[in-house]
Short mmCIF file of the C-alpha atoms (twelve columns), coordinates in Angstrom:
data_MODEL
# 
_entry.id   MODEL 
# 
loop_
_atom_site.group_PDB 
_atom_site.id 
_atom_site.type_symbol 
_atom_site.label_atom_id 
_atom_site.label_alt_id 
_atom_site.label_comp_id 
_atom_site.label_asym_id 
_atom_site.label_seq_id 
_atom_site.Cartn_x 
_atom_site.Cartn_y 
_atom_site.Cartn_z 
_atom_site.pdbx_PDB_model_num 
ATOM 1  C CA . MET A 1  8.084  -22.189 -8.383  1 
ATOM 2  C CA . THR A 2  11.483 -22.652 -6.792  1 
ATOM 3  C CA . ARG A 3  13.015 -20.491 -3.946  1 
ATOM 4  C CA . ALA A 4  15.827 -19.703 -6.268  1 
ATOM 5  C CA . GLU A 5  13.268 -18.985 -8.958  1 
ATOM 6  C CA . PHE A 6  11.793 -16.646 -6.841  1 
ATOM 7  C CA . GLU A 7  14.648 -15.027 -5.384  1 
ATOM 8  C CA . ALA A 8  15.947 -14.522 -8.651  1 
ATOM 9  C CA . ILE A 9  12.490 -12.528 -9.233  1 
ATOM 10 C CA . ASP A 10 12.861 -10.724 -6.244  1 
ATOM 11 C CA . ARG A 11 16.616 -9.489  -7.030  1 
ATOM 12 C CA . ALA A 12 15.513 -8.576  -10.861 1 
ATOM 13 C CA . LEU A 13 12.127 -6.914  -9.558  1 
ATOM 14 C CA . ASN A 14 14.682 -4.578  -6.826  1 
ATOM 15 C CA . LYS A 15 17.017 -3.744  -9.462  1 
ATOM 16 C CA . LYS A 16 13.968 -2.055  -11.429 1 
ATOM 17 C CA . GLY A 17 13.331 0.298   -8.691  1 
ATOM 18 C CA . PHE A 18 10.800 -2.320  -6.704  1 
ATOM 19 C CA . ARG A 19 10.216 -3.407  -3.199  1 
ATOM 20 C CA . LEU A 20 8.558  -5.787  -0.769  1 
ATOM 21 C CA . ASP A 21 5.445  -3.735  0.683   1 
ATOM 22 C CA . ASP A 22 3.791  -5.755  3.256   1 
ATOM 23 C CA . PRO A 23 5.983  -8.639  4.577   1 
ATOM 24 C CA . LEU A 24 2.850  -10.808 4.876   1 
ATOM 25 C CA . PRO A 25 2.234  -13.013 2.102   1 
ATOM 26 C CA . HIS A 26 -1.348 -12.651 0.902   1 
ATOM 27 C CA . GLU A 27 -3.496 -15.266 -0.941  1 
ATOM 28 C CA . CYS A 28 -3.147 -16.041 -4.538  1 
ATOM 29 C CA . ALA A 29 -6.221 -15.390 -6.761  1 
ATOM 30 C CA . LYS A 30 -5.464 -18.358 -8.987  1 
ATOM 31 C CA . CYS A 31 -4.072 -21.202 -6.479  1 
ATOM 32 C CA . LYS A 32 -5.727 -20.186 -3.133  1 
ATOM 33 C CA . GLU A 33 -1.894 -20.410 -1.170  1 
ATOM 34 C CA . ARG A 34 -1.248 -17.754 1.126   1 
ATOM 35 C CA . SER A 35 2.143  -16.660 -0.855  1 
ATOM 36 C CA . VAL A 36 1.789  -13.803 -2.841  1 
ATOM 37 C CA . ALA A 37 4.307  -10.964 -2.463  1 
ATOM 38 C CA . VAL A 38 3.300  -7.511  -3.239  1 
ATOM 39 C CA . TYR A 39 6.146  -5.135  -4.627  1 
ATOM 40 C CA . MET A 40 5.948  -1.283  -5.494  1 
ATOM 41 C CA . LEU A 41 7.914  0.652   -6.640  1 
ATOM 42 C CA . ARG A 42 10.611 2.541   -4.371  1 
ATOM 43 C CA . GLY A 43 10.364 6.066   -3.155  1 
ATOM 44 C CA . GLY A 44 6.457  6.525   -2.381  1 
ATOM 45 C CA . ARG A 45 6.125  7.722   -6.193  1 
ATOM 46 C CA . TYR A 46 2.341  7.908   -7.106  1 
ATOM 47 C CA . GLY A 47 1.644  6.505   -10.087 1 
ATOM 48 C CA . GLY A 48 3.661  3.763   -11.936 1 
ATOM 49 C CA . ARG A 49 2.928  0.236   -11.235 1 
ATOM 50 C CA . ASP A 50 2.462  -2.525  -8.478  1 
ATOM 51 C CA . ILE A 51 3.120  -6.282  -9.231  1 
ATOM 52 C CA . GLU A 52 2.017  -9.281  -7.236  1 
ATOM 53 C CA . VAL A 53 3.960  -12.355 -7.928  1 
ATOM 54 C CA . CYS A 54 2.983  -15.851 -6.206  1 
ATOM 55 C CA . GLN A 55 5.997  -17.423 -4.895  1 
ATOM 56 C CA . HIS A 56 4.223  -20.949 -5.206  1 
ATOM 57 C CA . CYS A 57 2.275  -21.235 -8.113  1 
ATOM 58 C CA . GLY A 58 4.535  -18.151 -10.031 1 
ATOM 59 C CA . ASP A 59 1.318  -16.725 -11.203 1 
ATOM 60 C CA . ALA A 60 1.909  -13.030 -11.663 1 
ATOM 61 C CA . ARG A 61 -0.215 -9.398  -11.755 1 
ATOM 62 C CA . SER A 62 0.431  -5.970  -12.133 1 
ATOM 63 C CA . TRP A 63 -1.503 -2.848  -12.073 1 
ATOM 64 C CA . ARG A 64 -1.242 0.192   -13.224 1 
ATOM 65 C CA . ARG A 65 -2.160 3.766   -11.351 1 
ATOM 66 C CA . ARG A 66 -1.879 6.860   -13.212 1 
ATOM 67 C CA . GLN A 67 -2.275 9.141   -10.703 1 
ATOM 68 C CA . ILE A 68 -3.004 10.543  -7.370  1 
ATOM 69 C CA . GLY A 69 -6.314 9.457   -6.056  1 
ATOM 70 C CA . GLU A 70 -6.881 7.221   -9.208  1 
ATOM 71 C CA . VAL A 71 -8.154 3.467   -8.654  1 
ATOM 72 C CA . ARG A 72 -5.559 1.399   -10.171 1 
ATOM 73 C CA . GLU A 73 -6.272 -0.725  -13.538 1 
ATOM 74 C CA . GLU A 74 -4.903 -4.123  -13.480 1 
ATOM 75 C CA . ASP A 75 -2.672 -4.653  -16.939 1 
ATOM 76 C CA . THR A 76 -4.423 -7.684  -18.332 1 
ATOM 77 C CA . THR A 77 -1.400 -8.051  -20.920 1 
ATOM 78 C CA . PHE A 78 1.041  -8.204  -18.088 1 
ATOM 79 C CA . ASP A 79 4.427  -10.871 -18.666 1 
ATOM 80 C CA . LEU A 80 6.765  -10.756 -15.853 1 
ATOM 81 C CA . ALA A 81 9.982  -12.289 -17.766 1 
ATOM 82 C CA . THR A 82 9.043  -10.077 -20.716 1 
ATOM 83 C CA . PHE A 83 9.178  -6.936  -17.807 1 
ATOM 84 C CA . LEU A 84 12.613 -7.786  -15.932 1 
ATOM 85 C CA . ALA A 85 14.294 -8.545  -19.680 1 
# 
């Protein structure tokens, strides 16, 4: 993934109300590079969706949380391009 592609994804997620959760990149489960950006909804809302995007390979994963204290569950059907459209 190019820097420009990642910046476009970052802008689109910001427009949808997401913010970068952690400034330090995490390890990607797919390519094992330390380049995953973690996004969460702004405003400290409970529930909702968390999104991880790898800046290296482009892999995107998402988790849903329905209520306070509930464990997150991975959304295995998540498609970042469809979500941002």
